[in-house]
Structure formats: C-alpha cells, structure tokens
C-alpha positions in Angstrom: -9.2 -14.0 -21.7 -11.7 -13.2 -19.3 -11.2 -10.9 -16.5 -12.3 -12.5 -13.0 -13.5 -9.8 -11.0 -16.4 -7.4 -11.6 -14.6 -4.6 -10.0 -10.9 -3.8 -9.7 -8.4 -1.2 -8.5 -6.4 -0.2 -11.8 -3.1 1.3 -11.4 -1.3 3.2 -14.6 1.8 2.3 -15.4 4.5 3.2 -18.1 5.9 -0.2 -18.7 7.1 -1.3 -15.5 3.3 -2.5 -14.4 4.1 -6.3 -14.6 7.1 -5.7 -12.5 5.3 -3.8 -9.8 2.5 -6.3 -9.9 4.8 -9.0 -8.9 6.7 -7.0 -6.5 3.1 -6.2 -4.9 2.2 -10.0 -4.3 5.4 -10.7 -2.9 4.4 -8.5 0.5 1.4 -9.6 1.9 -0.2 -13.3 2.5 -3.6 -14.3 0.1 -1.8 -12.2 -3.0 -1.3 -13.7 -6.1 -0.6 -13.1 -9.9 -4.7 -14.0 -11.9 -4.0 -13.1 -15.7 -1.8 -11.5 -17.8 -2.8 -10.0 -20.7 0.3 -10.0 -23.2 -0.7 -8.5 -26.9 2.7 -8.2 -27.9 5.5 -10.3 -27.3 7.7 -7.4 -28.0 6.3 -5.1 -25.4 5.5 -5.6 -21.8 2.2 -7.1 -21.2 -0.6 -4.6 -21.2 -2.8 -5.8 -18.5 -1.6 -7.8 -15.4 -4.6 -8.9 -12.5 -3.6 -9.7 -9.4 -5.2 -10.5 -5.6 -3.5 -7.9 -3.0 -4.4 -9.4 0.5 -7.7 -10.8 -1.3 -8.2 -7.5 -2.9 -8.6 -7.7 -6.8 -6.1 -5.3 -8.3 -4.7 -4.8 -11.9 -2.4 -2.8 -13.7 -2.4 -1.3 -16.8 1.0 -0.6 -18.8 -0.9 2.8 -20.7 2.3 4.9 -21.2 3.7 7.7 -20.1 0.5 9.6 -20.0 -0.3 9.4 -16.4 1.4 9.1 -13.1 0.5 7.7 -9.9 -0.5 11.0 -7.5 -1.4 10.7 -3.9 -4.7 11.3 -4.6 -5.4 7.6 -4.5 -3.1 5.1 -2.6 -3.1 1.5 -1.3 -4.0 1.3 2.6 -2.6 -1.9 4.4 -3.5 -2.5 7.8 -0.7 -4.1 10.1 -1.1 -6.4 12.6 2.1 -5.6 14.9 5.4 -3.3 14.8 7.3 -6.5 12.9 4.8 -6.4 9.8 4.6 -2.5 9.5 8.3 -2.5 9.6 8.8 -5.2 7.2 6.1 -3.3 4.4 7.5 0.1 5.4 11.1 -1.2 4.7 10.5 -3.0 1.4 8.4 -0.5 -0.1 10.8 2.3 0.6 13.9 0.3 -0.5 15.2 1.3 -4.0 14.0 4.2 -4.5 10.7 5.0 -2.7 10.4 7.6 -0.3 9.1 8.0 3.2 6.7 10.4 4.7 4.8 11.0 7.7 1.4 9.6 9.2 2.0 5.9 7.9 1.9 7.7 4.3 5.2 6.5 1.5 5.6 6.1 -1.8 7.3 3.0 -3.4 10.1 3.1 -6.2 7.2 2.8 -8.8 5.9 6.4 -7.1 2.3 4.4 -5.9 1.1 5.7 -2.6 1.0 3.7 0.3 -0.9 4.0 3.4 0.6 1.5 6.2 -1.7 1.7 9.5 -0.9 -0.4 12.3 -4.7 -1.9 13.4 -5.0 -0.4 16.9 -4.2 3.5 15.4 -7.8 3.8 13.6 -9.6 2.5 16.7 -7.1 5.1 19.0 -8.0 7.9 16.7 -11.8 7.2 16.9 -11.7 6.8 21.0 -14.4 8.7 22.9 -11.5 9.9 25.2 -10.3 12.8 22.7 -7.5 13.5 25.0 -5.9 10.1 24.1 -7.1 10.6 20.3 -5.3 13.6 20.6 -2.0 12.0 22.2 -2.5 9.5 19.4 -2.6 12.1 16.6 0.9 13.8 18.1 2.7 10.1 18.4 1.3 9.6 14.7 3.0 12.3 12.8 6.0 10.1 13.0 6.9 7.2 11.4 4.3 4.8 12.8 5.7 3.3 15.6 3.3 1.3 17.7 5.3 1.5 21.3 4.8 5.0 20.9 1.1 4.6 20.2 0.7 2.5 23.2 2.6 5.3 25.4 -0.3 7.4 24.5 -2.8 4.7 26.0 -0.7 4.1 29.1 -0.8 8.2 29.6 -4.4 7.5 30.4 
C-alpha cells in the first residue's frame, strides 16, 4: 500500500468513514475512491483515500475519541442554483441539518459550505452597498435569484 498524495485533508470517523467517502464521491464530478486500507477484515477499513472534485481527501476510522466540528468544513463552489440545490438536498438528507449562509452538516456530522461562485465576487465588490445587500441575502439558504436581486438594485 502506498499513499498517493503528499498532502490530504483527513476526516476522523467512528466506523462509517468508508460509507461517507463513497457518499461524498457520488456527489461531485472528478471524485473517486483511490485507496482503501483494510488491515483487519473483521472491522471497517482503517483509511480510505479519495479525490473529491480533484482535491485529495481521506477518512480515518479512528474511533469515538474525536467528532467533527464546524471549525473545519468542506467548501464547494457551485455553478448554478440547480447544483446548489442538488448538493444542499443530498447533504442535508437522512439526518443532515441546514444552517444559514450556505452552511450545513451532513448525516455524518461533517460541516459543508455550499457557495455559488457569484457570491464571493459580490461580497468583495467595490460597491459597498451591493456587498451589504449581498450579505443580507446570504443570511438565508443560498438562493442565487435573491443574490441577483441584490445586483439588479444598483
């Protein structure tokens, strides 16, 4: 067994890491399981290396000692409302939970940010009034049409 990337984000799980990795790679193009380290066939795999939209990731089934926290999240830049809604729905289904500003937790407790690509540009606009309106629109579940209204009010 050889690890394939010099640097990876590692997510700690308590036994269901392989299931989570398979779920995550099903969500985004350019995503796949690369390597499964399974030293004890009586237990879940210890490590699963995967690519998530081209980003190297891994899960470690390390036990119950640590749990996910909002201090670390997976951020996904979405192209349109359809992709935003598809990911939002998939990630909040079956025990996930939604928050505001594009934040959510999936059914495994991992935090995600679903960010339409137009949002960072609007928040960084030199037009401070546009940035303020964008920030107000963003405080709800991300809706690109609501963000467009912020632009159109110029």
